[in-house]
Backbone as numpy.savetxt, mean C-alpha at the origin, in Angstrom:
# Nx Ny Nz CAx CAy CAz Cx Cy Cz
6.58 -8.77 20.81 7.19 -10.03 20.43 7.44 -10.07 18.93
8.58 -10.60 18.54 8.95 -10.71 17.13 9.41 -12.13 16.86
8.95 -12.71 15.77 9.41 -14.03 15.32 9.89 -13.89 13.88
11.10 -14.34 13.63 11.69 -14.24 12.29 12.18 -15.63 11.86
11.70 -16.08 10.71 12.10 -17.37 10.17 12.84 -17.13 8.86
14.05 -17.67 8.73 14.85 -17.47 7.52 15.40 -18.81 7.04
15.58 -18.93 5.73 16.24 -20.10 5.15 17.47 -19.63 4.38
18.44 -20.55 4.25 19.69 -20.24 3.57 20.31 -18.96 4.13
20.38 -18.90 5.43 20.86 -17.72 6.14 22.39 -17.69 6.17
23.03 -16.69 5.57 24.50 -16.61 5.56 25.03 -16.29 6.97
26.29 -16.66 7.25 26.87 -16.44 8.58 26.80 -14.98 9.04
27.06 -14.05 8.13 27.03 -12.63 8.52 25.68 -12.23 9.06
24.61 -12.71 8.41 23.26 -12.39 8.86 22.97 -13.09 10.18
23.39 -14.33 10.34 23.18 -15.03 11.61 23.80 -14.26 12.76
24.97 -13.69 12.50 25.62 -12.89 13.56 24.80 -11.68 13.94
24.26 -10.97 12.94 23.45 -9.79 13.20 22.20 -10.17 14.01
21.54 -11.24 13.59 20.29 -11.64 14.25 20.54 -12.13 15.67
21.62 -12.84 15.86 21.91 -13.43 17.19 22.22 -12.34 18.22
22.65 -11.18 17.79 22.94 -10.11 18.73 21.67 -9.55 19.37
20.55 -9.68 18.67 19.30 -9.08 19.14 18.22 -10.10 19.47
18.29 -11.27 18.84 17.24 -12.26 18.98 17.82 -13.60 19.46
16.95 -14.43 19.99 17.36 -15.77 20.42 16.95 -16.79 19.38
17.89 -17.63 18.96 17.59 -18.67 17.99 17.03 -19.89 18.73
15.79 -20.28 18.42 15.15 -21.40 19.13 15.05 -22.66 18.26
15.35 -22.53 16.98 15.40 -23.69 16.06 16.18 -23.22 14.84
16.46 -24.13 13.95 17.23 -23.76 12.77 16.51 -22.69 11.97
17.12 -21.52 11.89 16.55 -20.42 11.12 15.39 -19.72 11.77
15.07 -20.01 13.04 13.94 -19.37 13.71 14.46 -18.54 14.88
14.15 -17.24 14.85 14.64 -16.31 15.87 13.46 -15.61 16.52
13.53 -15.40 17.84 12.45 -14.71 18.55 13.07 -13.68 19.50
12.28 -12.68 19.87 12.77 -11.71 20.82 11.86 -10.51 20.93
12.24 -9.60 21.81 11.56 -8.33 22.02 12.54 -7.22 21.66
12.26 -6.44 20.63 13.14 -5.36 20.20 12.32 -4.12 19.93
12.98 -3.00 19.84 12.30 -1.74 19.54 11.89 -1.71 18.08
11.03 -0.75 17.77 10.56 -0.58 16.38 11.75 -0.32 15.45
12.67 0.53 15.88 13.82 0.88 15.04 14.73 -0.33 14.79
14.98 -1.09 15.87 15.83 -2.28 15.71 15.16 -3.30 14.80
13.86 -3.47 14.96 13.12 -4.41 14.10 13.26 -4.05 12.62
13.10 -2.77 12.30 13.20 -2.35 10.92 14.61 -2.54 10.37
15.59 -2.27 11.21 16.98 -2.44 10.77 17.31 -3.92 10.56
16.79 -4.78 11.43 17.02 -6.23 11.25 16.36 -6.73 9.97
15.17 -6.23 9.68 14.50 -6.68 8.44 15.25 -6.16 7.21
15.75 -4.92 7.28 16.51 -4.37 6.16 17.76 -5.21 5.91
18.44 -5.60 6.98 19.64 -6.42 6.81 19.30 -7.82 6.31
18.20 -8.35 6.79 17.77 -9.68 6.35 17.53 -9.71 4.84
16.79 -8.72 4.36 16.47 -8.66 2.93 17.74 -8.45 2.09
18.66 -7.62 2.57 19.85 -7.31 1.81 20.83 -8.50 1.78
20.82 -9.35 2.83 21.76 -10.46 2.89 21.26 -11.72 2.20
19.94 -11.89 2.16 19.40 -13.11 1.57 19.36 -12.99 0.05
19.98 -13.93 -0.61 19.96 -13.94 -2.07 18.83 -14.84 -2.57
18.98 -16.15 -2.30 17.96 -17.09 -2.72 17.10 -17.57 -1.54
17.47 -17.18 -0.33 16.75 -17.63 0.84 15.43 -16.90 1.02
14.60 -17.44 1.92 13.30 -16.85 2.20 13.27 -16.32 3.64
12.41 -15.34 3.87 12.27 -14.79 5.21 10.81 -14.42 5.47
10.36 -14.73 6.69 9.03 -14.31 7.14 9.20 -13.73 8.54
8.70 -12.51 8.74 8.77 -11.88 10.04 7.37 -11.54 10.52
7.05 -11.96 11.75 5.77 -11.66 12.39 6.05 -10.90 13.66
5.29 -9.82 13.89 5.55 -8.99 15.06 4.28 -8.37 15.57
4.26 -8.00 16.83 3.09 -7.36 17.45 2.88 -5.98 16.83
1.62 -5.59 16.67 1.30 -4.29 16.08 -0.02 -3.77 16.66
-0.17 -2.47 16.61 -1.40 -1.85 17.11 -2.43 -1.77 15.98
-3.05 -2.87 15.69 -4.10 -2.91 14.68 -5.15 -3.94 15.14
-6.14 -4.16 14.31 -7.23 -5.06 14.69 -6.72 -6.48 14.91
-5.73 -6.90 14.15 -5.21 -8.25 14.27 -4.19 -8.40 15.39
-3.74 -7.27 15.93 -2.72 -7.26 16.98 -1.38 -7.80 16.52
-1.19 -7.86 15.20 0.08 -8.35 14.64 0.20 -7.87 13.22
1.42 -7.95 12.70 1.69 -7.64 11.29 2.81 -8.58 10.85
3.03 -8.68 9.56 4.07 -9.57 9.08 4.63 -9.09 7.76
5.85 -9.53 7.46 6.51 -9.21 6.21 7.11 -10.47 5.63
7.21 -10.51 4.31 7.73 -11.70 3.66 8.77 -11.29 2.62
9.71 -12.18 2.36 10.73 -11.94 1.36 11.02 -13.26 0.63
10.87 -13.24 -0.70 11.10 -14.42 -1.52 10.21 -15.60 -1.15
9.04 -15.32 -0.56 8.14 -16.39 -0.13 7.15 -16.75 -1.24
6.73 -18.03 -1.25 5.76 -18.46 -2.24 4.35 -18.08 -1.84
4.11 -17.85 -0.55 2.82 -17.36 -0.11 2.73 -15.87 -0.41
1.54 -15.37 -0.63 1.35 -13.99 -1.06 0.58 -13.19 -0.01
1.11 -12.04 0.39 0.41 -11.17 1.33 -0.64 -10.36 0.58
-1.85 -10.37 1.08 -2.96 -9.65 0.46 -3.69 -8.81 1.50
-4.38 -7.77 1.04 -5.20 -6.94 1.91 -6.65 -7.31 1.66
-7.35 -7.70 2.75 -8.76 -8.09 2.64 -9.59 -7.21 3.55
-10.16 -6.16 2.97 -11.00 -5.21 3.73 -10.30 -4.72 5.00
-9.03 -4.34 4.86 -8.29 -3.79 5.97 -7.55 -4.81 6.81
-7.77 -6.11 6.54 -7.04 -7.16 7.23 -5.94 -7.71 6.34
-4.77 -7.90 6.90 -3.66 -8.44 6.15 -3.66 -9.95 6.29
-3.74 -10.65 5.16 -3.81 -12.11 5.16 -2.74 -12.68 4.25
-2.46 -13.97 4.42 -1.53 -14.68 3.56 -2.30 -15.63 2.66
-2.06 -15.53 1.37 -2.74 -16.34 0.38 -1.86 -17.56 0.03
-2.44 -18.74 0.19 -1.71 -19.98 -0.05 -1.31 -20.07 -1.53
-0.12 -20.62 -1.84 0.29 -20.77 -3.25 -0.69 -21.64 -4.02
-0.94 -21.27 -5.27 -1.85 -22.01 -6.10 -1.38 -21.97 -7.54
-1.28 -23.12 -8.17 -0.86 -23.17 -9.57 -1.97 -22.74 -10.50
-3.20 -22.76 -10.01 -4.34 -22.41 -10.86 -4.65 -20.93 -10.81
-4.11 -20.22 -9.82 -4.41 -18.80 -9.72 -3.62 -17.99 -10.74
-4.27 -17.29 -11.58 -3.64 -16.48 -12.62 -3.89 -15.02 -12.33
-3.49 -14.18 -13.23 -3.70 -12.75 -13.02 -5.19 -12.40 -12.97
-6.02 -13.18 -13.68 -7.45 -12.95 -13.63 -8.06 -13.63 -12.41
-9.26 -13.25 -12.06 -9.90 -13.78 -10.88 -10.60 -15.09 -11.13
-10.94 -15.41 -12.39 -11.62 -16.69 -12.60 -10.60 -17.76 -12.96
-10.87 -19.05 -12.64 -9.84 -20.08 -12.64 -9.43 -20.59 -14.00
-10.15 -20.29 -15.06 -9.76 -20.93 -16.30 -9.30 -19.98 -17.40
-8.96 -18.76 -17.07 -8.42 -17.86 -18.07 -6.98 -18.27 -18.37
-6.65 -18.47 -19.63 -5.33 -18.88 -20.05 -5.13 -20.38 -19.97
-5.96 -21.08 -19.19 -5.85 -22.51 -19.07 -7.25 -23.06 -18.84
-7.98 -23.31 -19.92 -9.36 -23.71 -19.81 -9.48 -25.13 -19.27
-10.55 -25.45 -18.53 -10.70 -26.76 -17.96 -10.85 -27.82 -19.05
-10.36 -29.00 -18.77 -10.45 -30.09 -19.75 -11.80 -30.76 -19.64
-12.17 -31.51 -20.70 -13.39 -32.29 -20.67 -14.61 -31.54 -21.17
-14.41 -30.34 -21.72 -15.53 -29.55 -22.24 -15.25 -29.16 -23.68
-16.32 -29.00 -24.44 -16.17 -28.55 -25.82 -15.75 -27.09 -25.84
-15.27 -26.62 -26.99 -14.86 -25.22 -27.11 -16.03 -24.28 -26.86
-17.22 -24.65 -27.34 -18.40 -23.81 -27.15 -18.75 -23.73 -25.66
-18.65 -24.87 -24.96 -18.98 -24.88 -23.53 -17.99 -24.03 -22.75
-16.72 -24.12 -23.12 -15.70 -23.32 -22.44 -15.96 -21.83 -22.65
-16.35 -21.45 -23.87 -16.66 -20.06 -24.15 -17.81 -19.56 -23.31
-18.85 -20.41 -23.19 -20.01 -20.02 -22.37 -19.62 -19.86 -20.90
-18.77 -20.77 -20.41 -18.34 -20.69 -19.01 -17.55 -19.41 -18.76
-16.66 -19.04 -19.69 -15.88 -17.83 -19.54 -16.79 -16.60 -19.54
-17.79 -16.61 -20.45 -18.69 -15.47 -20.56 -19.50 -15.32 -19.28
-20.02 -16.45 -18.74 -20.80 -16.37 -17.50 -19.94 -15.88 -16.35
-18.68 -16.35 -16.29 -17.79 -15.94 -15.20 -17.52 -14.45 -15.27
-17.26 -13.93 -16.49 -16.99 -12.50 -16.64 -18.18 -11.67 -16.24
-19.38 -12.10 -16.63 -20.60 -11.36 -16.27 -20.83 -11.39 -14.76
-20.55 -12.55 -14.17 -20.74 -12.67 -12.72 -19.81 -11.75 -11.97
-18.56 -11.71 -12.39 -17.59 -10.87 -11.73 -17.94 -9.40 -11.88
-18.36 -9.00 -13.10 -18.71 -7.59 -13.35 -19.95 -7.20 -12.56
-20.93 -8.11 -12.51 -22.16 -7.80 -11.81 -21.92 -7.64 -10.31
-20.91 -8.35 -9.78 -20.65 -8.29 -8.35 -19.86 -7.04 -7.96
-19.36 -6.29 -8.94 -18.55 -5.11 -8.63 -19.45 -4.02 -8.07
-19.09 -3.53 -6.92 -19.84 -2.42 -6.31 -18.87 -1.57 -5.51
-18.68 -0.33 -5.92 -17.76 0.56 -5.23 -18.54 1.32 -4.17
-17.92 1.55 -3.01 -18.65 2.27 -1.93 -19.03 3.69 -2.35
-20.18 4.15 -1.87 -20.65 5.50 -2.18 -19.80 6.57 -1.48
-19.31 6.25 -0.30 -18.53 7.20 0.49 -17.15 6.60 0.80
-16.14 7.41 0.66 -14.78 6.97 0.97 -13.88 8.19 1.10
-12.64 7.96 1.52 -11.65 9.04 1.65 -10.44 8.69 0.81
-10.00 9.64 -0.02 -8.76 9.47 -0.78 -7.65 10.18 -0.03
-6.52 9.52 0.16 -5.41 10.14 0.85 -4.15 10.13 -0.03
-3.27 11.07 0.24 -1.97 11.11 -0.42 -0.97 11.79 0.50
0.20 11.19 0.63 1.26 11.75 1.45 2.45 12.11 0.55
3.06 13.24 0.84 4.35 13.56 0.23 5.41 13.38 1.30
6.52 12.78 0.92 7.56 12.42 1.88 8.93 12.81 1.33
9.94 12.69 2.19 11.30 13.00 1.76 12.01 11.79 1.15
11.33 10.65 1.05 11.93 9.45 0.48 10.98 8.29 0.54
11.53 7.08 0.41 10.71 5.89 0.28 10.69 5.01 1.54
11.56 5.31 2.52 11.68 4.45 3.70 10.99 5.09 4.90
9.90 4.48 5.40 9.16 5.09 6.51 9.98 5.26 7.77
11.02 4.45 7.96 11.79 4.53 9.20 12.88 5.60 9.15
13.26 6.03 7.96 14.35 6.99 7.85 13.93 8.31 7.19
12.82 8.31 6.46 12.37 9.51 5.79 11.13 10.09 6.49
10.78 11.32 6.13 9.75 12.05 6.86 8.56 12.41 5.97
7.40 12.50 6.59 6.20 13.01 5.91 6.27 14.52 5.90
6.06 15.14 4.74 6.12 16.59 4.67 4.77 17.23 4.33
3.85 16.42 3.79 2.52 16.98 3.45 1.51 15.84 3.46
0.33 16.15 4.00 -0.77 15.19 4.05 -1.99 15.82 3.42
-2.62 15.08 2.49 -3.85 15.55 1.88 -4.87 14.43 1.87
-6.14 14.78 2.03 -7.22 13.79 1.98 -8.49 14.50 1.53
-9.31 13.79 0.76 -10.61 14.33 0.37 -11.68 13.29 0.63
-12.81 13.74 1.19 -13.95 12.86 1.37 -14.81 12.92 0.11
-15.20 11.75 -0.36 -15.99 11.65 -1.58 -17.33 11.04 -1.24
-18.41 11.64 -1.74 -19.75 11.14 -1.53 -20.47 11.10 -2.87
-20.88 9.92 -3.29 -21.59 9.73 -4.57 -20.76 10.28 -5.73
-19.45 10.07 -5.68 -18.57 10.44 -6.78 -18.08 11.86 -6.76
-18.53 12.69 -5.80 -18.15 14.09 -5.77 -17.37 14.41 -4.49
-16.43 15.35 -4.61 -15.67 15.77 -3.43 -16.58 16.53 -2.48
-16.57 16.10 -1.22 -17.44 16.69 -0.21 -16.67 17.65 0.72
-15.43 17.29 1.04 -14.60 18.12 1.89 -13.15 17.69 1.72
-12.23 18.47 2.32 -10.83 18.07 2.22 -10.08 18.34 3.51
-8.98 17.65 3.68 -8.09 17.81 4.83 -6.69 18.05 4.26
-5.97 19.02 4.83 -4.63 19.31 4.32 -3.76 19.84 5.44
-2.50 19.40 5.44 -1.55 19.90 6.43 -0.12 19.74 5.93
0.70 20.78 6.17 2.14 20.67 6.02 2.73 20.21 7.35
3.87 19.52 7.29 4.46 18.94 8.49 5.85 19.55 8.72
6.10 19.97 9.95 7.43 20.45 10.33 8.46 19.33 10.13
9.69 19.70 9.72 10.73 18.72 9.49 11.87 18.86 10.47
12.50 17.71 10.79 13.70 17.73 11.61 14.93 18.12 10.78
14.92 17.73 9.52 16.08 17.93 8.66 15.71 18.76 7.44
16.68 19.44 6.84 16.41 20.21 5.61 15.93 19.28 4.50
15.06 19.82 3.63 14.57 19.03 2.51 15.68 18.76 1.50
15.76 17.55 0.98 16.70 17.28 -0.11 16.34 18.12 -1.34
17.32 18.53 -2.11 17.06 19.33 -3.30 16.14 18.58 -4.27
16.30 17.27 -4.35 15.48 16.48 -5.28 14.01 16.54 -4.92
13.69 16.59 -3.62 12.30 16.66 -3.19 11.72 18.05 -3.43
12.55 19.08 -3.23 12.10 20.44 -3.55 11.79 20.58 -5.02
12.65 20.03 -5.88 12.41 20.09 -7.33 11.17 19.29 -7.71
10.94 18.15 -7.05 9.81 17.29 -7.39 8.48 17.89 -6.95
8.44 18.45 -5.75 7.18 18.90 -5.17 6.96 20.40 -5.23
8.06 21.15 -5.33 7.94 22.60 -5.26 7.88 23.13 -3.84
7.95 22.23 -2.85 7.96 22.65 -1.45 9.36 23.04 -1.03
9.45 23.86 0.00 10.75 24.34 0.48 10.77 24.31 1.99
11.96 24.44 2.54 12.08 24.52 4.00 11.33 25.72 4.55
11.35 26.84 3.83 10.62 28.04 4.28 9.14 27.79 4.39
8.56 27.10 3.38 7.12 26.81 3.41 6.78 25.94 4.59
7.55 24.87 4.79 7.26 23.95 5.88 7.48 24.60 7.25
8.47 25.46 7.33 8.71 26.16 8.60 7.60 27.15 8.89
7.12 27.84 7.85 6.10 28.87 8.03 4.72 28.27 8.26
4.37 27.25 7.47 3.00 26.73 7.49 2.87 25.36 8.10
3.98 24.72 8.41 3.92 23.35 8.90 3.54 23.26 10.37
3.07 22.07 10.74 2.75 21.75 12.14 3.40 20.43 12.52
3.58 20.14 13.79 4.17 18.87 14.19 3.30 17.68 13.76
3.94 16.62 13.32 3.20 15.43 12.89 2.37 14.86 14.02
2.89 14.94 15.26 2.16 14.43 16.41 0.84 15.16 16.62
0.76 16.41 16.18 -0.46 17.19 16.29 -1.42 16.91 15.14
-0.87 16.69 13.94 -1.69 16.50 12.75 -2.28 15.09 12.67
-1.51 14.10 13.13 -1.92 12.70 12.95 -3.27 12.38 13.58
-3.58 12.79 14.83 -4.91 12.49 15.37 -6.03 13.15 14.58
-5.77 14.32 14.02 -6.78 15.01 13.22 -7.08 14.21 11.94
-6.02 13.68 11.33 -6.21 12.87 10.11 -7.00 11.61 10.43
-6.64 10.94 11.51 -7.33 9.69 11.88 -8.81 9.96 12.15
-9.09 11.09 12.81 -10.48 11.47 13.06 -11.20 11.76 11.73
-10.51 12.41 10.82 -11.09 12.74 9.52 -11.43 11.46 8.74
-10.57 10.46 8.82 -10.80 9.20 8.11 -12.04 8.49 8.66
-12.23 8.56 9.98 -13.35 7.86 10.58 -13.30 6.39 10.24
-14.47 5.82 9.88 -14.55 4.41 9.50 -14.71 4.23 7.99
-14.50 5.31 7.23 -14.72 5.22 5.79 -13.59 4.44 5.11
-13.91 3.78 3.99 -12.84 3.12 3.23 -11.80 4.15 2.78
-10.52 3.72 2.76 -9.43 4.56 2.34 -9.00 4.16 0.93
-8.90 5.15 0.05 -8.50 4.94 -1.33 -7.18 5.69 -1.56
-6.26 5.07 -2.27 -5.01 5.76 -2.61 -4.40 5.06 -3.82
-3.51 5.76 -4.49 -2.75 5.15 -5.59 -1.42 4.66 -5.02
-1.23 3.34 -5.03 -0.13 2.70 -4.33 -0.31 2.90 -2.83
-1.41 2.35 -2.34 -1.83 2.60 -0.96 -0.84 2.07 0.07
-0.09 1.02 -0.30 0.87 0.46 0.65 1.91 1.50 1.06
2.32 2.35 0.13 3.30 3.39 0.44 2.77 4.34 1.49
1.56 4.88 1.29 0.99 5.83 2.22 0.74 5.20 3.59
0.21 3.98 3.59 -0.11 3.34 4.86 1.11 2.92 5.63
2.20 2.56 4.92 3.44 2.24 5.62 3.95 3.45 6.41
3.87 4.63 5.80 4.30 5.85 6.50 3.34 6.18 7.65
2.05 5.98 7.44 1.08 6.23 8.52 1.30 5.25 9.67
1.56 3.99 9.32 1.78 2.97 10.37 3.02 3.33 11.19
4.09 3.73 10.52 5.31 4.11 11.24 5.05 5.31 12.15
4.26 6.29 11.67 3.95 7.46 12.48 3.10 7.08 13.70
2.13 6.19 13.50 1.31 5.74 14.62 2.15 5.00 15.64
3.06 4.18 15.18 3.95 3.48 16.12 4.82 4.46 16.87
5.31 5.47 16.17 6.19 6.45 16.81 5.50 7.19 17.94
4.22 7.52 17.76 3.51 8.32 18.74 2.53 7.48 19.57
2.66 6.17 19.46 1.84 5.27 20.27 0.35 5.51 20.04
-0.04 5.64 18.77 -1.43 5.85 18.41 -1.95 4.62 17.66
-3.23 4.31 17.76 -3.79 3.14 17.05 -3.78 3.38 15.56
-3.36 2.37 14.82 -3.34 2.45 13.36 -4.73 2.16 12.82
-5.28 2.98 11.93 -6.65 2.77 11.44 -6.79 1.46 10.68
-7.83 0.72 10.98 -8.05 -0.56 10.32 -9.12 -0.48 9.23
-9.27 0.70 8.63 -10.30 0.91 7.61 -10.08 -0.02 6.42
-11.15 -0.27 5.69 -11.03 -0.98 4.43 -10.13 -0.17 3.49
-9.28 -0.86 2.72 -8.33 -0.17 1.82 -8.64 -0.53 0.37
-8.55 0.43 -0.52 -8.74 0.22 -1.96 -7.60 0.90 -2.69
-6.93 0.16 -3.56 -5.73 0.67 -4.24 -6.04 0.87 -5.73
-6.00 2.11 -6.19 -6.24 2.35 -7.63 -5.08 1.85 -8.48
-3.89 1.71 -7.89 -2.77 1.13 -8.63 -3.09 -0.32 -9.00
-3.57 -1.10 -8.04 -3.94 -2.49 -8.29 -5.06 -2.56 -9.33
-6.06 -1.69 -9.19 -7.16 -1.68 -10.15 -6.65 -1.36 -11.55
-5.75 -0.38 -11.66 -5.22 0.01 -12.98 -4.44 -1.13 -13.62
-3.64 -1.83 -12.82 -2.88 -2.96 -13.37 -3.80 -4.06 -13.89
-4.96 -4.21 -13.29 -5.91 -5.23 -13.70 -6.66 -4.84 -14.97
-6.91 -3.55 -15.15 -7.84 -3.15 -16.19 -7.25 -2.23 -17.26
-6.02 -1.76 -17.09 -5.39 -0.90 -18.09 -4.14 -1.59 -18.61
-4.20 -2.04 -19.83 -3.08 -2.76 -20.44 -2.39 -1.87 -21.46
-1.32 -2.39 -22.04 -0.58 -1.70 -23.11 -0.18 -0.28 -22.68
0.43 -0.19 -21.51 0.89 1.09 -21.01 2.28 0.86 -20.39
3.15 1.86 -20.51 4.54 1.67 -20.10 4.67 1.40 -18.62
3.88 2.06 -17.79 3.86 1.83 -16.35 2.52 2.35 -15.82
2.26 2.12 -14.55 0.97 2.49 -13.96 1.11 3.57 -12.91
2.12 4.43 -13.08 2.23 5.59 -12.22 1.05 6.52 -12.46
0.73 7.31 -11.44 -0.43 8.20 -11.55 -0.28 9.16 -12.72
0.91 9.77 -12.87 1.12 10.72 -13.98 0.95 10.05 -15.33
1.47 8.83 -15.47 1.36 8.10 -16.74 -0.09 7.79 -17.06
-0.86 7.39 -16.07 -2.26 7.07 -16.29 -3.06 8.34 -16.63
-2.72 9.48 -16.01 -3.38 10.72 -16.36 -3.16 11.07 -17.83
-1.92 10.91 -18.28 -1.61 11.18 -19.69 -2.32 10.20 -20.60
-2.36 8.94 -20.17 -3.02 7.89 -20.98 -4.50 8.21 -21.21
-5.16 8.73 -20.18 -6.58 9.03 -20.28 -6.85 10.47 -20.71
-5.79 11.26 -20.93 -5.96 12.62 -21.36 -6.56 13.52 -20.31
-6.22 13.26 -19.04 -6.75 14.05 -17.92 -5.69 15.03 -17.45
-6.04 16.29 -17.30 -5.09 17.30 -16.82 -4.70 16.98 -15.38
-3.43 17.12 -15.10 -2.91 16.83 -13.77 -1.89 17.87 -13.40
-2.37 19.01 -12.96 -1.48 20.11 -12.57 -1.00 19.91 -11.14
0.19 20.44 -10.85 0.78 20.35 -9.50 0.94 18.92 -9.04
1.44 18.05 -9.94 1.69 16.66 -9.54 2.69 16.62 -8.40
2.59 15.57 -7.61 3.45 15.36 -6.43 3.16 16.40 -5.33
1.91 16.85 -5.30 1.38 17.62 -4.18 0.15 16.88 -3.70
-0.09 16.87 -2.41 -1.07 15.96 -1.83 -2.48 16.12 -2.38
-3.05 17.33 -2.27 -4.44 17.50 -2.71 -4.61 17.33 -4.21
-3.72 17.92 -5.05 -3.85 17.64 -6.49 -3.75 16.17 -6.83
-2.90 15.42 -6.13 -2.80 13.98 -6.39 -4.04 13.24 -5.92
-4.65 13.70 -4.83 -5.92 13.10 -4.41 -7.00 13.29 -5.46
-7.05 14.50 -6.01 -8.09 14.77 -7.02 -7.80 14.04 -8.34
-6.51 13.88 -8.64 -6.15 13.08 -9.82 -6.55 11.63 -9.60
-6.36 11.12 -8.39 -6.75 9.75 -8.08 -8.25 9.58 -8.22
-9.03 10.58 -7.80 -10.47 10.50 -7.97 -10.85 10.46 -9.46
-10.21 11.29 -10.28 -10.48 11.29 -11.71 -10.11 9.92 -12.31
-8.97 9.37 -11.89 -8.57 8.04 -12.36 -9.61 6.99 -11.95
-10.07 7.09 -10.71 -11.04 6.12 -10.22 -12.31 6.15 -11.05
-12.78 7.32 -11.42 -13.96 7.40 -12.29 -13.72 6.66 -13.60
-12.52 6.82 -14.19 -12.20 6.13 -15.44 -12.17 4.62 -15.24
-11.57 4.18 -14.14 -11.47 2.74 -13.90 -12.84 2.11 -13.68
-13.71 2.81 -12.94 -15.06 2.30 -12.72 -15.81 2.24 -14.06
-15.59 3.23 -14.88 -16.21 3.24 -16.21 -15.75 2.04 -17.04
-14.47 1.73 -16.97 -13.94 0.57 -17.71 -14.56 -0.73 -17.18
-14.65 -0.84 -15.86 -15.24 -2.04 -15.26 -16.70 -2.18 -15.63
-17.42 -1.06 -15.62 -18.84 -1.09 -15.95 -19.07 -1.57 -17.39
-18.20 -1.18 -18.30 -18.37 -1.56 -19.72 -18.17 -3.08 -19.91
-17.54 -3.74 -18.93 -17.29 -5.18 -19.06 -18.48 -6.00 -18.57
-19.50 -5.34 -18.05 -20.69 -6.07 -17.56 -21.45 -6.70 -18.74
């Protein structure tokens, strides 16, 4: 089942949606469509809406039995220990986690406000606790769209007490030749994937078994999990509902005065060697090195 709600919907988009879905109220469409049709409808919705909003809810093979996407919405989609939730709009919520950074509460002296901020910062730092065991994953793909591009390499490392314990690695057979840009970026070739690659349908269950119930860590985790979710849907496999931790989000919170928060940029910023970038296992190990730095930064704020 799919439910799509749109506002300020242009006629061209209404025509596209009406061909596949039934309109049951103004801007509200429902229906049963395939995974591919759903993704195409969402792509068209986003491309046609300029100032309008869109929310799509659909059945999914996860713990919640559903998933959703938003476009231009005031509510915010967040990941809470592997569950996807919607955060209600709030004028008091700022980039920091405590409510009075940048806008201190009224009715208190400057000294009292300073004490409140200090106590809040200490409380937040003291509550920080990173899991002792987790798995870092990284996927290399032929592009950015899970529905049209392919996974070409999967890497994962299990970490125990800050140290690498084991690793998982696989090349994936491709249906189409690699784009030249991907070969230049990764150093992979059609010959390598043909010689050493395996079918994704064969590799995917092994990866899911390797992940187990451990928290999953990645840099820009939404990218990797979107491709994994599409693969699980394709082969009718359950999508892992593990706790997720994103080092990109952590870096944005704790590393300022930097041009961007890409993994390579952060490695350069911290002076960490990062050889063979854009390869799965080297990127996993770079993410682990970054994570150590981020935890160190957080610890110093206690």
